[in-house]
C-alpha positions as CSV (number, residue, x, y, z in Angstrom):
1,X,169.3,117.1,103.4
2,X,167.8,119.1,100.6
3,X,168.2,123.3,101.6
4,X,164.7,124.1,99.9
5,X,164.5,128.3,99.7
6,X,161.3,129.4,101.3
7,X,159.3,132.0,100.0
8,X,161.2,134.8,98.7
9,X,158.9,138.2,98.7
10,X,160.9,140.1,96.1
11,X,161.0,137.2,93.2
12,X,161.4,137.9,90.0
13,X,158.8,138.4,87.3
14,X,157.7,135.1,85.9
15,X,158.4,132.9,88.8
16,X,155.8,134.2,91.5
17,X,154.7,130.9,93.4
18,X,152.2,132.9,95.2
19,X,148.2,132.1,95.2
20,X,147.0,135.3,93.3
21,X,145.5,136.7,96.0
22,X,148.2,137.1,98.5
23,X,147.5,139.4,101.8
24,X,149.1,142.7,100.0
25,X,147.3,141.9,97.1
26,X,143.8,141.5,98.7
27,X,144.4,145.0,100.7
28,X,145.2,146.4,97.0
29,X,142.0,145.4,95.3
30,X,140.1,146.2,98.6
31,X,141.2,149.6,98.6
32,X,140.8,150.0,94.8
33,X,137.2,148.5,95.0
34,X,136.5,150.7,97.5
35,X,137.7,154.1,96.0
36,X,135.6,153.0,92.7
37,X,132.5,151.8,94.5
38,X,132.5,155.9,96.2
39,X,131.7,157.3,92.2
40,X,128.6,158.3,91.3
41,X,127.9,158.9,87.8
42,X,131.4,159.8,87.4
43,X,131.6,162.0,90.3
44,X,132.6,161.6,93.9
45,X,130.1,160.7,96.5
46,X,130.4,163.2,99.0
47,X,128.8,161.2,102.0
48,X,131.4,158.4,101.1
49,X,133.9,158.0,103.9
50,X,137.6,158.9,103.3
51,X,139.9,157.1,101.6
52,X,143.8,157.0,101.7
53,X,146.9,155.4,100.1
54,X,147.9,153.5,103.3
55,X,150.4,151.6,101.5
56,X,152.0,154.4,99.7
57,X,155.3,156.0,100.2
58,X,154.5,159.2,99.9
59,X,155.2,161.5,102.8
60,X,152.4,163.2,104.6
61,X,152.1,165.3,107.4
62,X,150.8,164.0,110.6
63,X,147.4,166.0,110.0
64,X,147.4,164.8,106.3
65,X,147.7,161.5,107.8
66,X,145.2,161.6,110.3
67,X,142.4,163.4,107.8
68,X,143.1,160.6,105.1
69,X,143.0,158.2,107.4
70,X,139.0,159.5,108.7
71,X,139.8,158.6,112.3
72,X,139.1,162.1,113.9
73,X,140.7,160.4,117.4
74,X,142.8,163.5,117.1
75,X,140.6,165.9,117.1
76,X,141.4,168.9,119.6
77,X,145.0,167.2,120.6
78,X,147.2,169.8,122.2
79,X,150.8,169.4,120.4
80,X,154.1,168.4,122.3
81,X,155.3,172.0,122.8
82,X,152.3,173.1,124.1
83,X,151.1,170.4,126.8
84,X,152.8,171.7,130.0
85,X,150.1,174.2,131.1
86,X,147.4,172.0,130.3
87,X,149.1,168.9,132.1
88,X,149.3,170.6,135.5
89,X,145.8,171.8,135.4
90,X,144.8,167.7,134.6
91,X,147.1,166.4,137.6
92,X,146.0,169.0,139.9
93,X,142.7,168.4,139.1
94,X,143.0,165.1,139.2
95,X,145.4,164.6,142.5
96,X,148.4,163.3,140.0
97,X,145.7,160.9,138.1
98,X,145.0,161.4,134.3
99,X,142.0,160.3,132.4
100,X,142.5,158.1,129.2
101,X,140.6,157.9,126.1
102,X,140.1,154.5,124.6
103,X,143.3,153.5,122.3
104,X,142.3,151.0,119.4
105,X,144.4,149.0,117.3
106,X,143.6,147.2,114.5
107,X,145.2,143.9,112.8
108,X,144.8,143.0,109.0
109,X,145.5,139.3,109.4
110,X,143.3,138.7,112.6
111,X,139.6,138.3,112.7
112,X,138.1,140.2,116.0
113,X,137.0,138.3,118.8
114,X,133.8,141.2,119.5
115,X,134.1,140.9,123.2
116,X,136.4,144.6,124.2
117,X,132.9,146.6,123.8
118,X,133.7,148.5,120.7
119,X,130.2,148.3,118.8
120,X,129.7,146.0,115.9
121,X,129.3,148.7,113.2
122,X,132.7,150.2,114.5
123,X,135.0,147.0,113.9
124,X,136.4,148.4,110.7
125,X,136.7,152.0,111.2
126,X,139.8,152.2,110.2
127,X,139.3,150.6,106.9
128,X,138.6,147.2,105.9
129,X,141.9,147.2,104.0
130,X,143.3,147.7,107.3
131,X,141.5,144.7,109.5
132,X,139.4,144.6,112.1
133,X,140.4,146.3,115.2
134,X,140.9,143.3,117.9
135,X,142.8,145.1,120.3
136,X,142.6,148.1,122.7
137,X,145.9,149.3,124.2
138,X,146.0,151.0,128.0
139,X,148.5,153.7,129.2
140,X,150.7,153.3,126.0
141,X,153.7,155.2,125.2
142,X,154.4,152.5,122.2
143,X,153.5,153.0,119.0
144,X,151.6,149.7,116.6
145,X,154.0,148.2,113.9
146,X,151.1,148.0,111.3
147,X,151.3,148.6,107.9
148,X,149.5,151.9,106.4
149,X,149.0,153.0,110.2
150,X,147.9,156.4,111.2
151,X,150.3,158.8,112.8
152,X,149.2,158.0,116.2
153,X,148.2,154.3,116.3
154,X,148.7,152.2,119.9
155,X,149.6,156.0,121.4
156,X,147.1,156.7,124.8
157,X,145.3,160.1,124.9
158,X,144.7,161.7,127.8
159,X,141.5,164.1,128.5
160,X,141.0,167.1,130.3
161,X,138.3,169.4,129.9
162,X,137.9,168.3,126.0
163,X,141.3,168.5,125.3
164,X,143.7,165.6,124.3
165,X,147.0,165.5,124.3
166,X,149.2,162.3,124.6
167,X,150.3,160.4,127.7
168,X,153.9,160.0,125.5
169,X,154.1,164.2,125.6
170,X,153.3,164.2,129.1
171,X,155.6,162.0,130.2
172,X,158.6,163.6,128.4
173,X,157.3,167.2,130.1
174,X,157.3,165.5,133.8
175,X,159.0,161.9,133.9
176,X,159.8,162.3,137.3
177,X,156.4,163.1,138.9
178,X,154.5,160.9,136.2
179,X,156.7,157.6,136.1
180,X,158.5,158.3,139.0
181,X,162.8,159.3,138.9
182,X,164.3,155.5,138.5
183,X,162.0,154.6,135.7
184,X,162.4,158.2,133.8
185,X,166.1,158.6,134.2
186,X,167.0,154.8,132.7
187,X,164.4,154.8,130.3
188,X,163.5,158.1,129.3
189,X,159.8,157.0,128.9
190,X,157.2,154.6,130.1
191,X,159.0,151.5,129.0
192,X,156.0,149.1,129.3
193,X,152.1,149.0,128.2
194,X,149.1,146.7,128.5
195,X,146.0,145.9,126.1
196,X,143.1,143.7,125.7
197,X,143.6,141.2,123.0
198,X,140.5,139.6,121.4
199,X,140.2,137.7,118.5
200,X,137.8,134.6,116.8
201,X,140.3,132.1,116.8
202,X,143.9,131.6,117.5
203,X,146.7,133.0,115.7
204,X,149.7,132.3,114.3
205,X,152.3,130.5,115.8
206,X,154.8,133.4,116.1
207,X,157.8,135.1,118.8
208,X,158.9,138.1,119.9
209,X,162.7,138.6,119.2
210,X,164.7,139.4,122.4
211,X,166.5,142.6,123.2
212,X,169.4,141.9,121.2
213,X,168.0,140.5,118.3
214,X,165.5,143.1,118.3
215,X,168.4,146.4,118.4
216,X,169.5,144.8,114.8
217,X,167.2,146.6,113.3
218,X,166.5,149.2,115.4
219,X,163.8,148.2,117.9
220,X,163.7,146.8,121.3
221,X,162.8,143.3,122.3
222,X,159.4,142.1,123.7
223,X,158.5,139.7,126.6
224,X,154.5,139.7,127.4
225,X,152.7,137.9,129.8
226,X,148.5,136.8,129.9
227,X,145.7,137.2,132.0
228,X,142.3,136.3,131.0
229,X,139.7,138.2,132.6
230,X,136.5,136.3,133.1
231,X,134.4,139.7,132.5
232,X,135.5,139.7,129.0
233,X,135.4,136.5,128.4
234,X,131.0,135.2,128.5
235,X,132.1,133.0,125.5
236,X,135.2,131.3,124.7
237,X,134.9,132.0,120.7
238,X,136.7,129.4,118.3
239,X,139.7,128.1,120.1
240,X,140.3,128.8,123.7
241,X,144.1,126.9,123.7
242,X,147.2,128.2,123.3
243,X,150.0,126.5,121.4
244,X,153.5,127.1,123.2
245,X,156.9,126.3,123.0
246,X,157.8,123.2,121.0
247,X,157.4,119.7,122.3
248,X,160.6,118.2,124.1
249,X,162.6,116.2,121.9
250,X,161.8,118.7,118.6
251,X,165.0,119.0,116.4
252,X,165.9,121.8,114.7
253,X,166.3,119.7,111.5
254,X,162.1,119.8,112.2
255,X,161.4,123.2,112.5
256,X,163.8,123.9,109.4
257,X,161.4,122.0,107.3
258,X,158.6,123.9,108.3
259,X,160.5,126.9,106.8
260,X,161.4,125.3,103.7
261,X,157.9,124.5,103.2
262,X,156.0,127.6,104.0
263,X,154.7,128.3,100.5
264,X,153.4,124.2,100.7
265,X,150.0,125.0,102.3
266,X,150.3,124.4,106.0
267,X,154.0,124.3,107.1
268,X,153.1,121.4,109.8
269,X,154.3,123.7,112.8
270,X,152.1,123.2,115.3
271,X,152.9,119.3,115.0
272,X,155.6,120.3,116.8
273,X,154.1,122.1,119.5
274,X,151.7,121.4,122.6
275,X,148.4,123.2,123.7
276,X,147.7,124.2,126.6
277,X,143.6,125.0,127.3
278,X,142.9,128.3,128.8
279,X,141.4,129.0,131.7
280,X,139.8,132.3,132.8
281,X,141.3,134.1,136.0
282,X,144.6,132.8,135.3
283,X,147.6,133.6,132.9
284,X,151.5,133.0,131.5
285,X,154.7,134.4,131.2
286,X,155.7,134.3,127.6
287,X,159.7,134.9,127.7
288,X,161.3,136.6,124.1
289,X,162.3,133.8,121.7
290,X,159.6,131.6,123.1
291,X,156.7,130.7,119.9
292,X,153.0,130.8,120.9
293,X,150.2,131.2,119.3
294,X,147.7,132.8,121.7
295,X,144.3,131.0,121.7
296,X,140.8,132.7,121.3
297,X,140.0,133.9,124.7
298,X,140.3,137.8,125.6
299,X,143.3,138.5,126.9
300,X,145.3,141.3,129.4
301,X,148.7,141.8,128.4
302,X,150.8,143.4,130.1
303,X,154.1,143.3,128.1
304,X,157.2,145.5,127.0
305,X,157.0,149.0,125.1
306,X,157.7,146.8,121.9
307,X,155.6,145.7,118.8
308,X,158.2,143.2,117.3
309,X,157.2,139.8,116.3
310,X,157.6,137.1,113.8
311,X,155.4,134.5,112.8
312,X,156.7,130.6,112.3
313,X,153.3,129.3,111.0
314,X,152.3,129.7,107.4
315,X,148.4,129.1,107.2
316,X,145.4,129.3,110.5
317,X,142.5,128.9,110.0
318,X,142.9,128.4,106.4
319,X,144.1,132.1,105.8
320,X,147.9,132.7,104.4
321,X,150.6,134.3,106.6
322,X,152.7,136.0,104.0
323,X,156.6,135.4,104.9
324,X,156.9,138.9,105.3
325,X,155.5,138.6,108.9
326,X,158.2,135.7,109.6
327,X,161.0,138.2,108.8
328,X,159.6,142.2,109.3
329,X,161.9,142.7,112.3
330,X,164.9,140.9,111.0
331,X,167.5,142.7,109.0
332,X,167.2,142.6,105.3
333,X,170.1,140.9,104.1
334,X,169.3,137.5,106.8
335,X,165.7,137.5,105.3
336,X,166.1,134.1,103.4
337,X,168.8,132.5,106.2
338,X,166.9,129.8,107.7
339,X,169.9,129.7,110.2
340,X,169.8,132.9,111.7
341,X,165.9,133.2,111.8
342,X,165.7,130.1,113.6
343,X,168.3,131.3,116.0
344,X,166.2,134.1,117.0
345,X,164.3,131.4,119.4
346,X,165.7,130.6,122.4
347,X,165.5,126.6,121.7
348,X,166.0,125.7,125.4
349,X,163.0,127.5,126.9
350,X,160.5,126.2,123.8
351,X,161.8,122.3,124.4
352,X,161.9,122.5,128.6
353,X,160.2,120.1,129.8
354,X,158.8,121.6,132.6
355,X,157.0,124.9,130.6
356,X,153.7,125.0,132.3
357,X,155.7,125.3,135.9
358,X,158.2,127.9,134.7
359,X,155.9,130.0,132.9
360,X,152.2,129.4,134.4
361,X,150.5,131.8,136.7
362,X,147.4,131.6,139.5
363,X,146.3,134.5,141.1
364,X,147.8,135.6,144.2
365,X,146.2,137.4,147.2
366,X,148.3,140.8,148.2
367,X,147.7,140.1,151.8
368,X,148.9,143.5,152.7
369,X,146.6,145.6,150.6
370,X,142.9,143.3,151.4
371,X,140.9,143.4,153.9
372,X,137.1,143.6,154.4
373,X,135.3,144.2,151.4
374,X,138.6,144.5,149.4
375,X,141.1,142.4,148.1
376,X,144.4,143.2,145.6
377,X,145.2,139.9,143.6
378,X,148.8,139.3,142.0
379,X,148.0,138.7,138.3
380,X,150.9,139.1,136.7
381,X,154.2,138.2,138.5
382,X,157.6,136.5,138.4
383,X,160.7,137.7,136.5
384,X,161.9,137.5,133.0
385,X,165.7,135.7,132.9
386,X,166.1,137.3,136.5
387,X,164.6,141.1,135.5
388,X,161.3,142.3,137.1
389,X,160.0,144.0,133.7
390,X,156.5,144.5,134.6
391,X,153.6,143.0,136.6
392,X,149.9,143.0,137.2
393,X,147.1,143.2,139.8
394,X,143.4,142.7,140.2
395,X,141.6,144.9,142.7
396,X,138.1,144.0,144.0
397,X,136.0,146.4,145.9
398,X,132.2,145.2,147.2
399,X,129.6,147.6,147.1
400,X,129.7,150.3,150.0
401,X,133.1,149.7,150.8
402,X,136.7,151.6,149.9
403,X,140.3,151.6,150.4
404,X,143.2,153.7,150.4
405,X,145.8,152.3,147.7
406,X,149.5,152.9,148.0
407,X,151.4,151.3,145.3
408,X,154.8,153.2,145.2
409,X,154.9,152.9,141.9
410,X,153.1,154.4,138.5
411,X,150.2,152.0,136.8
412,X,147.8,152.0,133.9
413,X,144.1,151.1,135.5
414,X,141.5,149.5,133.7
415,X,138.1,149.3,135.0
416,X,136.6,146.2,134.0
417,X,133.6,145.6,136.0
418,X,130.8,147.9,138.3
419,X,131.1,151.9,138.7
420,X,132.8,154.1,141.5
421,X,135.7,156.7,141.8
422,X,139.5,156.9,142.0
423,X,140.7,159.8,143.7
424,X,138.5,162.5,142.2
425,X,138.0,160.7,139.0
426,X,134.5,158.6,138.2
427,X,135.0,155.0,137.3
428,X,132.6,153.2,134.9
429,X,132.4,150.1,133.3
430,X,131.6,150.8,129.4
431,X,128.6,148.4,128.3
432,X,129.0,149.4,124.2
433,X,132.2,152.3,123.1
434,X,131.4,154.0,119.5
435,X,134.6,154.3,117.7
436,X,135.8,157.6,119.4
437,X,133.7,158.1,122.1
438,X,135.3,158.4,125.3
439,X,134.9,156.7,128.3
440,X,135.5,156.4,132.3
441,X,137.0,153.0,132.7
442,X,140.7,153.7,132.1
443,X,143.6,156.2,134.1
444,X,146.7,156.6,134.4
445,X,147.7,156.7,138.2
446,X,151.2,158.8,138.7
447,X,154.1,157.4,140.5
448,X,153.7,160.7,143.0
449,X,149.6,159.9,143.3
450,X,150.3,156.1,144.0
451,X,153.3,157.3,146.6
452,X,150.8,159.5,148.3
453,X,147.8,157.0,148.4
454,X,144.6,157.4,146.9
455,X,141.2,156.7,147.8
456,X,138.9,154.0,145.5
457,X,135.4,154.1,146.1
458,X,132.8,151.4,145.0
459,X,129.2,153.7,144.6
460,X,127.4,151.0,142.9
461,X,125.7,147.8,143.4
462,X,128.2,145.3,141.7
463,X,131.8,144.4,143.0
464,X,134.0,147.3,141.3
465,X,137.0,145.8,139.6
466,X,139.7,146.9,138.3
467,X,143.2,146.1,136.2
468,X,146.5,147.7,136.9
469,X,149.7,146.9,135.4
470,X,153.2,148.3,136.7
471,X,156.4,148.8,135.3
472,X,160.0,147.4,135.8
473,X,161.5,147.4,139.3
474,X,157.9,148.3,141.1
475,X,157.9,146.0,143.7
476,X,159.7,145.0,146.6
477,X,157.3,141.9,147.4
478,X,156.7,140.5,144.0
479,X,155.9,136.7,143.9
480,X,158.5,134.4,142.4
481,X,157.5,132.7,139.3
482,X,155.6,129.6,140.4
483,X,154.4,131.2,143.7
484,X,151.2,130.4,143.0
485,X,151.7,126.3,143.6
486,X,152.4,127.5,147.2
487,X,148.6,129.3,147.7
488,X,146.9,127.1,146.0
């Protein structure tokens, strides 16, 4: 078989086979057009937004980078070496619960789905060259792996009396109290996060590296999970189906041809896969090394604390995906090694004839924490290669009801419907959020508070619904993979 060489992002001059307007080229053009358009009579327009050379290799301080980004999200931020005092006050005032502010993340290669409550005028608040905001991260100490990112991109801020500090710094200061001694002693951090992932259409067929493969470039692997909250899915958007894995019987030679044909247009990888219709109120587990092309339902995604990936699809919805997004988390000397690239896939899991049975999830009521007016459901459960890495639950409290919640493990909480209170802190589902605005829908429940028990009350006229996700080894009663089939 002819061994065709895929697109080489470092091709010698004169042999360029890319279209004139590659993703990188468009970023450069947009940046320079924006810069030039802010000139009035040869002078800078003082009302124009600040711009920055986001792709420059010039080293900048944190303050310089954030100032140039124009986000202002870290205004009033307390430095890590001064966090201890305000953290104690915040934990005491909140009975072990910390208020968090919205953490927005853009993706340059995707199209925002406009359902995560961000004001439509703010979708490109990081700059058009950075792409639209299609993600909101929850209780995150994981940095987003975006080109040209601001220094805190992906990191959650805690808010107390108008002052902000990083959740990451708080956990470094009082890890045992916040995430529990077992988690902090083993990982020295909060090793998971969740997010809303909201796009107008599908994203490229891609995978996330295993722990072993990610370690080759100094990163961590990334298993993840999905849940499709009805409250954030009033519309399907363009393609509410997700391609997952590969059709049983697919050969490695067929996949190899898709990589060889990368720069010839659509490389045809979806012809080798199978699409599943997405259903609100259900979910999936996605192990490392498994191909998936998430569809257009807004997704709640508990996952391991990493942002590694490799895109295996060359064109999606007419948009070209550069080869660099396939190999970004692979050793540089392997960027053209097709055998190595394909070797990062878990082949057996991709061609599993019972893929849905192994990975599909339907909610299961936790009877031990449910009572009249209160329903607590498992929405993410099961293990990845035998390990309990993350999980999630959905708590619904009817109007006028309240409950004392004892989880025994730390969690990140997000309110998706109604209003009420959690401990001493107010809960309110936002209707619309301006970029940089603080909200009352997100908190971090410390390990100490979860063990002690926290009272949650619905003070509104509709159900109060909150999603909360947990870290590794949080439960002794976690349902097994496929347990939903016994509870239908």
